[in-house]
N, C-alpha and C positions, 0 to 999 in steps of 0.2 A: 309570924305572918308579916309584922311590920318591917322586919329586916329584909324579907323577900321583896317587898314593895319598894324599899329604898334602893336595893340592888338593881331592880328592873329600871327604875327611873334614872339612876346614874348611868346605866348601860345605854339607854336611849339618848341621853344628853351627850355622851361621849361619841356615839355613832353619828349624830347629826352635825358634828363639827367638821365636816369634810370641806376643805377649801374650795373656792370657786374654780371652775375650769377656765382655761385660757381659750378664748374664741379663735377659730381659724379665720384668717383674713380672706375675704373674697378675692378672686383673681380673674383675669380675662381668660376666657376659655377658647378664644379664637373665633374663626368663622363658623358659627353654629347655625344650622338651618332647623327651624322649628316647623313641624307639620302636625296637623290635628285631623283625625278621621272621625267623622260622625257615624257611630254605629247604630243609632236608633235606640228606642226605649227597650225593646225586647231582644236586641242583638240577633235579629233574624237574617242578617246578611253576612256573607264571608267576603272579605276584601283582600285583594292581593296588591300590596303597596310596594312600589319600587323606590328604594332609597336613592339610587342613582338619578332617576328621573324626577323624584319628589312628587309622585302622583300615583293615584290608584289605577292599576292596569286592568283589573277585572273585578266585577262584583257579581255575586250570585246569591240566591236564597239558600239558607242552610239546608233545606230539604231537596235541593235540586239534584243531588247525587247521593249514592249509597257507598260504592266502592270505586277506588281509583287505581289505575294500573300504571306502573312506571313506563315511560316512553323514551327512555334513554338507553343507548347501547350498553349492554353489560349489567343492567339492573333488571331484576324480576320481582320487584316489590308490588304487593297488593295492599292498599291501605283502606281502612274503614273511615267513614265520616264521623269523626269524634264530636262534632258539634251536635249531632242528634243522639249521641251516646250509643251508636250502633255497636253491636256485638255479634260474634260468630261462634258457632259450635261446629267442630269437625266431627263428622260421623264416620266411624270405621267399622262398625258392626252390622251395617245394613247396606244394601245396594241402593243406588239412586232411586230406582223405581219403588222400593219398599218404604221410602220416606214420604210421609204426608203431614199435613198440618197438625193432626191429632198427636202424632209422634213428636213433632217440634214443640208442642206445648208441654211435653213431659220431661224435657231436658232439664237436668238439675242445674241449679245456679252455678255450681262449681265447674261445670263443663263449658260455660260461656267465657269467651276471651275478648278483651278489649285491646285496641291499639294504645300505646303510650301516647297521651295527649300532647306531649312535647315534641312528637315527631321523630323519636329515636327509631331508626330503621332496624335495629337489632331487637326491638320489642313489638313486633307486629303480630297481630292475632292470626293472620293467614300467612304463615311462614314456612310450613313444612309441606308444600304442595308439589315441589319439583326437586328432582335429584340432579344436581349439577354434574356429579361424577358420571352418571349414566345418560345425561341429557334426556331424561324421561319424566313424564308427569306421574305423580303418585295417584293411585286409585282411591281418592277420597271424595266424599260429598260434604257439603257445608250447608248449614242453615244460617241465614243472615237475619237477625232481628234488626230491623231498620231504625230502631230507637224511637224517639219522641219528636214531635213537631214543636214549634215555638209556643204552643199553648199547653204542652205537656201531654198531648194525646198520643197514644201508641200509633205508629205508622203502619206496622205490619211485618210479616216475615215472608221469606221465600227461600227455596232451596236452589243450590247451583253446584255445578261440577265443572272443573276446568278440563276440557277435552283435548286441547291441543295448544302447543306453544311453539312457534317457529318464526324466525325472522322478526323477532320482537313483536309478535302479534299473538294475542290471547284469544282463544276460542272457548266459549262457554255454552253449557246447556243450563237453562234455568226455568223454574216454574214458580 
């Protein structure tokens, strides 16, 4: 037992003899602009900051919106408000009229989808709603769980269906 203790102590002493690192000298980083945005205690606001203009362009409460639609030519993206942890379930086995709140409350956790919070457009929860090849909307209904507010309270759910898409304009039915 004594020999093991000596071996362990010698191992620790030999490992701790690592030479000091050479520090990296500071250098001039050029014309840097520093900006700070005050988010508030509970992060209740979303702010859109322009690096070019060095200013906040727009501010809104995190609960002011639920879903956003692309408004640029050639994009058909629909994004969820990830600040509220909104999630969506695509319903394929019922018609829009057959879906009610009682049904929405029975959806399994594995059927809810979230957007990637880093904004990757290839990882959107509402992605398979339109056939580009056929220029046709798929016949799906969705349940949107609006997530939680800044106090952690559930905001609620609603159902919707995309009924038309033309000239970069989205048409919805929602309840």
